[in-house]
N, C-alpha and C positions, 0 to 999 in steps of 0.2 A: 762541537761543530755540527754533529749529526742532529742534535736537538734543535739547533738554530735553523738548519735546512728544513727540518720537518715543520717547524712553526711557521716559517716564511712561506713554505709551500701551501700550508693550510690557509694562510691569509689570502694569497693571490688566487685561490680557487673560488673566492667569495664575491667577485665583481666589486672590488674596492672602489669607492668613489672619492675617498680622501685618506691620506696617510701622512703621518708626521714622524720624522726621525730626529731625535734630540739626545741630550746628555752626552757630550763628547768624552771619549775615553782619556784624552790628554789635551794639553793646551796647543799642541802642534797641529791638531785637526783644523782644517781651514775654515769650515762652515759651522756656525753655531747651531743651525737648524736647517733641515731639508724637508720640504713638503712636496707631496705628489697629489695633483688634482686631476680628476677625470674630466676631460674636455671633449668637445665634438665640433668638427668643422667639415662641411660638405658630406655629412652623414658618416664620417669616419671618426671613430673614437681614438683618443691618444691620451697620454699623461703629460701634463705640464709640470715640470720640476722647478721649484723655486729654492735657491740656495742662499741662505742669509749669512752675511758677515756682519760686523759691527756697524758698517756704514752703507753697505750695498746689498742688492738682491740680484742674483744671476738666474737667467731662465734657460731651460733646455726642454725640448719636447722629445718623447720617446713613444714608440709603438707599444700598445698594450701587451703584446705577446712577449716582450722582454722585461716586463716588470719584475719578475722573480729574479732573473739574472742581475738586474740593476740593484735590487735590494740587497742581495747577498754580497755584491761587490762593495756597496757602501757601508753596510752595517757591520760585517764581520770583523773589520779591523779598526773601526773608528767611533762607533756609537754604542750606547748601552740601553737605549729605549726606543721602541716603535709603538705608535698608537695608530690604529686603522679603523675605518668605518665602511661598512657596506650599507645597503638600504635597510637591512634587518638585523645587523649585529655590530658589536664593538669589540675590538681586539686590543689586548695589551701584551707587549713582549718586553721583558727586561732581562738584562744580563748583569749578574752580580759581580762583585770585585773578584771572586774566585772563578768566574767564567761560567757559572751555572745559569741556564736559560729558564726563565719563569714565564709561562705563557697562560693567558686566560682569554675566555670568550664569553660574551653574554648577549642575549637577545635585546635589541633596542630599535626603535623606529628613528632612522636617520635620514628620512626622505628630504628634509629641509637642507641637507648638505649638498644635494645634487646641484652642480654648478658647471654646466657644460658650455664650452665654446666662447672664445673671445668676442666674436662678432655677433653671436646670438644674444649675448648679454647686453651689449652696448648698441648694437645695430649701427655701427659706424658708417658714416657717409662714404669715406674712403676705405673700401673693404679690401681684405686680402684677396688676391687673385686678379685685381685690376693691375694692368701694366701702366704705371704712372711714372714716367721717366724721371721727373724731379725727385721722387722718393727713392728711386733706384740709385740715382747719382748721389743723393744725400746719405745713402747707406742704410736707409730705413727698410727698404724692400730688397729682396733678391731679384734677379732677372725674371724669375717666374711669378713675381708679385706676392711673395710670402714675407711676413714681418720677420726681420732678423731679431732674435731673442733679446740681444743686448740693447736694441733700439726701441723696445716696446714702449717705454715711457715717452720717447720722442714721438712715436706714432700716435699715442693717446693725446699728447699736447696739440699736435697738428690737427687732429680730428676735433678736439675741443674748440679750437679757434674757428674751424670751418662750421661747426654746429652753431656757434654763437652768431655767425653771419647768416647761416641758413635760416635761423629763427626769424630774422628780420626780412630776408629775401622772400620767403614764402607767404608773407602778408600781402604781397603785391604781385601782379602779373607783369613782370619786367620783360620787355623784349630786347632792350639794349641798355647798356650802362657805360659811363665813363668813370674810371677809377684811378685815383692817384695814391701811390704808395710812397710816403715821405720817409727818407732815411732807410731805403730798402736793403742796403748792405749786399750780401751775396745773393739774396733774393730767392732762396729756395721756397719760402712761404709764398712769395709773389707768383712763382711758377705754379705752385700747387693750387693757389687761388684761381689762376687763369684756367687751369684744367677743370676745376670745380665748376666755374661759370660756363665754360664753353662745352665741355664734354658731358657734364652731369645735369646742369640746369638748362643747357641749350639756349643760353642768353648771349646775344651779340655784344661783346665787351671790347672797349678800348682801354688798355691799362698802361699807365706810365709809372715807371719807378724812378725815384730821384735820390741821388747820393753825391757825396763830395769827392769820392775817389775815382779818378779817371780810369785807372786800370780795372776797377770793379765794374764800372759802367760798360767798358768795352767787352769784358768777359761775359757779362750778363746779356748784352745784345747778341754776342756770338752764340750763346746757349739758346736764346730765343729763336734764332734762325735754325739752329740744329733741331730743335723741337718742332719747327714749323708753326710757332706761335705768332701768327702774322700780325695780330693787333696788340702785341705786347712789345713795348720798347722802353729804353732806359735813357735818362738824361742826366747830365752833370749839372749840379746846382745846389744852392743852399735853401733850406726851408724858409729862412728869414729873407723875404724879398722875392721869392719865386713868383713869377707872373704866368698866368694862364687865362686866356681871354674867353675860352669856350665854357660850356656848362660842365660841372663836375658833380656826378651823382653820389659818389662815395669817396671818402678819404680814410686811408689806413695809415697808422703809425705804429710800428712795433719797436719799442725800446729806443725811441727818439730821446736823446739825453737832455735832461734838465729842461730849460726853457724852450728847447726845440719843439717839444710837445705843444707848448703854448702857441708858438707861431703856426704850427700845423693846424691846430684847432681854430685859430684866428682866420687862417685862409679858408678853411672849410666853411666857417660861418659867413664870410664875405661872399663866397661862391653860392651860398644858400644850398649847400649840399644836402641831399636827402638823408644820408647815413654817414655816421662817423664811428670808426672802431680804433681805439687808441690804447696801447699798453705803454704807460709812462715808464721812465727809467731815471734814476739818479736825481731825485727831487731835492736839489741842494738849496734852491732859492729861499724858501721859508726857513730852512735850518740856519741860514746865515742872518736872518732878520728877526727871528722870533724873540720877543721880549715882553714880559708881563709881570708887573709887581704883585698883583692879586693872585695870579696863578703860576707863581714861580716854581711850584712843585713840578711842573711839566718841563722846566728848563734846568732843573737842579742836576739831573743825571743825563750824561751825554747820549747814551743809547736810547733813553726815553724821548729826549728832545728830538733826536734824528727821526725816530719812527713816527712820533706825533706830527712833526712838521711834514713828513711825506704824506701821511694820511690827510692832513689839512689841505695840502696842495691839491690833491685829487678831489677832495670835497668841494673846494672852491671852483675848480674847473667844471665839475658836474653842475654846480649851482649856476654858474655863469652860462653854461649851455642851456640850462632850463630857462634862464631869464631872457634869452633871445629866441625862444620858441622850439627847443628840442626836448623831447621826452628822453630822459637820461637815466641810465643805470650804472652802478659800479658792480662789476661781477668778478668772481674769482676765476681767473683764466686757467691756472694750473694749481696743483696742490702746493702749499707753502713750503713743504719739505723739499720740493724740487727747485724752487726759486722763490726768494722773497719778493721779487718783482712780478707779482701774480695778480695785480688788479687790472682789469680791462674796463675802459670807459666805452659804453655803447650808447649812442645818441641817434635819435631819428626825428626828422622834422615832423612836428605835430601841432595840433591846435591847443596850445597851452593858454589857460585863462590868464587874464591880466592880473588877477589877485595872486595867482601862483608865481607868475613871473616876478612880481614886486616882492613877494615874500622871499623868494630865492635870492634876489639881489640884496635885500635887507639883511639876510643872514650872512652874506659875504661881507657887507659893510661892518656888521657887528664884529666879525672875526678879525677884520683888518684893524679896527679900532682897539680891540682888546690886546692884540699881539703885535701891533705896529708893522703889519705886513705891507708890502708894496708889490702886488702880483702883476707879472708881465701881461697875462691875458686880460686882466681887469683894465690895465692902462691902455692896451691896444684897442679894446672895444670902446672905451670911454673917448679916446682920441677921435674915433670915427663916429661918435654919437650913436653907437649901437646899444648902449645901455645908459 
């Protein structure tokens, strides 16, 4: 134990920038690996601890002055190996089966390992320290505006969505916007978006959230009043058949199920909306229809058919948007390990050439003919002579 204390003491005297604890002493130890990363926020340094199980990562932050105490607590009874790096040296500590401590140190240039600060790295739009009531209610922020460690992935996902919208917003000098959020659900993202537009971008927005559940709509309207979000309100209604007679600048759909996404896109096109942001969900339509004699390899295996059909669904949607005058991208919204529903359709009204429109529509027709598809959005646009 004395040798272990001495080795760890020598390590922590060296301004460690990264440290990895591994090699469990027995199967009952909860975490497979634990890493310590030196971070910095508001000019204060701390260590972010990442604890890995087979399926999850747990986060904890500690002050730099208790690193030695924390290492002794973790290593002494549970792990057999510690690797550590400072700017100028690499350390290896191993504990043998008989409890002998083996310790080595060698000079090395580890400057590339320096990795300080969540927000310095990513420069998030919604920064720690901001008092954003929806993020506090969602349990992502503490009341002081700090990210709760277990909600860090959610924090990154929300920022990613905001960043994608921000990329489009900053191309124009918008003074006011009317925004419709189809299938808003509990609307935490809707509230966060309202905060982003009004408090960060200083844009005068009118936002409307639409959902099928009366109790959800009532609760959301009550929350909007509590937040004093004067131009945000929620209505009861179905995406299919929803009527709105004024201009709509932006349409948002987050996980509108199956063909609900198609009706939302159709409405956005009819309104001639400037921007569309859609994260589709449960793309069942093509999976039920797909049939091809010459490419039956794609329908031979159920899981392949399901995934191919979902990707084709969103490809068709993107092409149809392009065919009616939208510059369209399919973006990765979040990492696929967090959710397989990770594609976002971003479309903005643009001057699309006639040739490009025709090519996009031709590609859709080719896919329809090859796999016997009958796409909802295609039919809606055709009925209105929009394609």
